[in-house]
C-alpha positions as CSV (number, residue, x, y, z in Angstrom):
1,M,2.0,9.9,-11.1
2,E,4.0,7.8,-13.4
3,R,3.6,4.1,-12.8
4,L,6.5,2.0,-11.9
5,T,4.9,-1.3,-12.6
6,K,4.7,-2.6,-16.2
7,P,1.9,-5.1,-17.2
8,R,2.8,-8.5,-18.7
9,E,0.7,-10.5,-21.0
10,N,-0.1,-12.9,-18.3
11,A,-1.7,-10.4,-16.1
12,S,1.3,-10.1,-13.7
13,Y,3.6,-7.0,-13.4
14,Y,7.2,-6.3,-13.2
15,V,9.4,-3.2,-12.4
16,E,12.5,-2.1,-14.3
17,E,15.9,-2.5,-12.5
18,A,16.4,1.2,-12.6
19,V,13.8,1.6,-9.8
20,L,14.8,-1.5,-7.7
21,R,18.1,-2.3,-6.1
22,H,19.2,-5.8,-4.6
23,E,20.7,-5.5,-1.2
24,P,22.0,-8.2,1.3
25,H,18.8,-8.5,3.0
26,G,16.1,-7.8,0.3
27,Y,15.5,-5.0,-2.2
28,S,15.3,-1.2,-2.0
29,G,14.6,1.7,-4.5
30,E,11.9,3.9,-5.7
31,A,9.5,0.9,-6.3
32,V,9.9,-0.2,-2.8
33,D,9.6,3.2,-1.2
34,R,6.4,3.8,-3.0
35,L,5.1,0.5,-2.2
36,A,5.7,1.2,1.5
37,I,4.0,4.5,1.3
38,F,0.9,2.8,-0.3
39,E,0.9,0.0,2.4
40,N,1.2,2.7,5.2
41,V,-1.8,4.6,3.8
42,Y,-3.8,1.4,3.2
43,E,-3.2,0.5,6.9
44,H,-4.2,3.9,8.1
45,L,-7.4,3.7,6.2
46,L,-8.3,0.4,7.6
47,E,-7.6,1.6,11.1
48,N,-9.8,4.7,10.5
49,Q,-12.6,2.6,9.1
50,A,-12.5,0.5,12.3
51,E,-12.7,3.6,14.4
52,I,-15.7,5.0,12.3
53,V,-17.5,1.7,12.8
54,K,-16.9,1.8,16.6
55,E,-18.1,5.3,16.8
56,L,-21.3,4.7,14.8
57,E,-22.0,1.6,16.9
58,S,-21.5,3.6,20.0
59,A,-23.8,6.5,18.7
60,E,-26.5,3.9,17.9
61,T,-26.5,2.5,21.3
62,G,-26.4,5.7,23.0
63,R,-29.7,6.8,21.6
C-alpha cells in the first residue's frame, strides 16, 4: 500500500491536494476514504475485543 501521508520535520503529517478535495461541508477524496476504512476496521476490532473479554469472563465464571 502506498502511503498518502507525508512526514514533516516537526513529526506532523500532510497529504497532497491530489488525494483531498475541499467540499462545502468538509473534505473528501482518497485520503478521506482510506481514513474512514481504517477507522471502521479499528472500531470493529475494539468491539470484537470487548466481546472476547466478555466471553472469557463468562467462561471463567461458568467453571
